Every structure is written in structure tokens, then in C-alpha cells.
N, C-alpha and C positions, 0 to 999 in steps of 0.2 A: 505493501500500500504505501503511496504518495505520502508525503509528510502533511503538506497542504492543504487533506482532508480533511477537512474540520470547517466547514459552514455549509449550509445549504444554499438550496439559489434563492438566489434573493430579488430576482428583477433582470432586464433585458440583454444588461451585462453578462449576467451568468448565463444566460441563455445561447447569446452567441456563443461561450465558450462552447458548451455545449455541442452546437449545432458544429463551429467548424471539425472540435472533434471526430463528431460521428460520420460526419462529411468524409474524412480523413480514413475512418473505416470502412464504411461504403467504397469510397474511390479506391480502394488497393483492395476490395472485393473484387474477384474476377468473376462471381455469379453475381453481383453485383450492383459491379458498376455501368453495365448497360444503360438498365435505366437511368442514368443519370446525366445521360450523354449531350442530349440536348439543352438542358441546365447550364451543367459548363459549358457550353457554346455560346448561351446565350449571357453569362456572367453571373458565377457565382454570388457573388454581393446585393445584388437585385432578388437569389434565392432567397441569402441568408434574413433578407429582409426582414421580406414575407414569412421565414420560417419565425424568427423572432415575434413580428404581428400575433401568429398563431397561438405561437405557446404562451406568448405572455399574456393574452388573452383568455387562454384555458386554466393558468397557473393562479392569474391576477385580475382577471375579471377586467378587463384596462376595456375592450371595448374599441380594440387597434386593429380588430380581423374583422374583414365585412367580407369574406367573399366563401364561398361555394369549396369547404378542400378537397373534396371526395372528387368533384368533378377533373378535373385534371388528371387525376389516377384511375378514374375505371378510362378518360381516350386514352392515359399513355396504356392499360392493359391492353386495347383493343390493338395497337401497334403490338408492345410485348408483354402478351400476355405474363401473367403475376403466379407462384405454385407457391403453397404453403412453406414448400421452404423458404423462399423467399422475404417470406411474414416473419417465420423465427429467425428469421437472420436478422432483420431491418431489427425487429426489436433486440435480439442480442446484440449488434451493434449499439444500439442507443445504451442499451441499460450498462455496458461495456464504457462507455465514452461520462456517461453521467456517472455511476458510479467511480471513475478515478481519481476526484477533483473535489465532488460534495454529497454527502449526505443532508439526510435531516425527510420533515414531512413534503417539503415542495416536489423531493428526491421521488418521494414514495408515491407523491399524486401525481408526478410527470409519468409516471412507467405503468401505471394504475388506467389511465387517459390512455396512452400509449396502446396497452392489449388492448383497449374498448376500441380503438380506432383500427386499430388492425384486423381483428374480430369481424366490425362491419363489415372493413372492406373489402376482407377476404368471402364472408358471405357475396355481397355483393357484385364482386365478380367472379365467382364460380356462378352462380343466376347471371351472369352472360353469355359463361361456355369460354 
């Protein structure tokens, strides 16, 4: 464990750190990186801004995210089908990224919400075929 793992996720700056670390894992994973090619080509900074808004709203109810998070993922699934393995890897990488530097109730809330999101997304993509 890292010695700086002493605090909970407290706001947007911590969320950004988690997302940067999370994407480092995703982009290094041969089974996952193909899902993110378009996002990388458009520029990760903008994508991180959207992710920050989403997770800040999910954890702190800021109202910063006003989009439909499911829609772009369902469109992506039509081009690059997602399997249960992909959802497991996504969750595993997120958990690794979060727990590497943070601990506390917001960490657990983030991971619980991520599991719920993955479950719903997996059900919706399965219905699409």
C-alpha cells in the first residue's frame, strides 16, 4: 500500500486523479483499450472533464452532469460489442485506481455506484444483442 493513502475522495481534484489513473489502466489493457480509441483521438482532457462532472454529481450531487450517460455507451456497444468480461475488467481497473490512493465512505459509494452502473449497462447491452 502507498503511504499517501490516507484520505477519502473529497472533490473534483480527487476525482480527476482517480480518472487519470483509471484510464492509465484501461489504455494499458489490451482487452479494453480499443473501446477508448475515439476518446483518445478526440482528446482525453475533454473526456476527463465530462467524467469529472459525472462523478462529482454522483458523489456530491452538484448538478454538474446533465447528459445521458448511457447513450454514448450503447452506441459504442453497437460498434464494439461489450461482454461480461469487459464489465468485470472496467470495474476491476476502477477499483484498483481508487484504492491505490484513497479510502473512506466516498470511495465505497463510488465503487457501489460503479457496480450498479455496470449492471444496468450490461443488461441494456445484452438486450441489444
